[in-house]
N, C-alpha and C positions, 0 to 999 in steps of 0.2 A: 421461499423454498421452491415454489412452482416455477419462478423465473429461472432459477438455477438449472432445473431439470430441462427446461426448454432450451436454454443456452447449451447445455451438454449435448442434447439431441442434435441441434443445429451444427455444432462443432463436429460431431461424429459423421453426419451426413456430408458436410463440406470436405472433411478429410478423405472420406471414401470416394467422393467424386473426383477430387484432385488425384488420388492414387490411380483411379481407373483411367484418367486421361493421360497422366504423365508416366506412371510406372505400373502398367497392367501385369507385368511379370510378378510383382509382389503379391498380387491378389489371386494368382493362379491356384494356389492351394487353399485359399480361404473359401472359395466358392464350394469346394468339396465339403468342408465343414458345415457350411450353411445348408447345403442340400441334405446332409445327414441330420441336421438339427432343426429342420423346418417344422416338424411336428411339435416339438416342445416350444419353439418360438411362437407358433400359431396359438398354442394353448395358453402361453403366457400373455400374449396380446389379448386374447379373449377374456382372461381373468382381469386384466387391467381395464378393458372397456367396461366390463360388468361392474367393477369397483367404482369407476368414474360415474357410470349411470346411476348406481345406487347413491353415490354422494350427492348428485344433483337432485335426485328424487327426494332425499332427506332434506335438502335445502329448500325445496319447494313446499314441503309439508310443514316446515318450521315457521 
């Protein structure tokens, strides 16, 4: 399951880079959404990082 998530993340980053290089007009409106959603995105990333760190801490105590 972990490998699938990494593969999806790499695919999304690759597609974004390709769109920025070849079709920046398609991403013109998307950046406005990202600016508006930056707060929830940062909060979500913090929750993911906290969850991952708790997971590794529990693995170390076992």
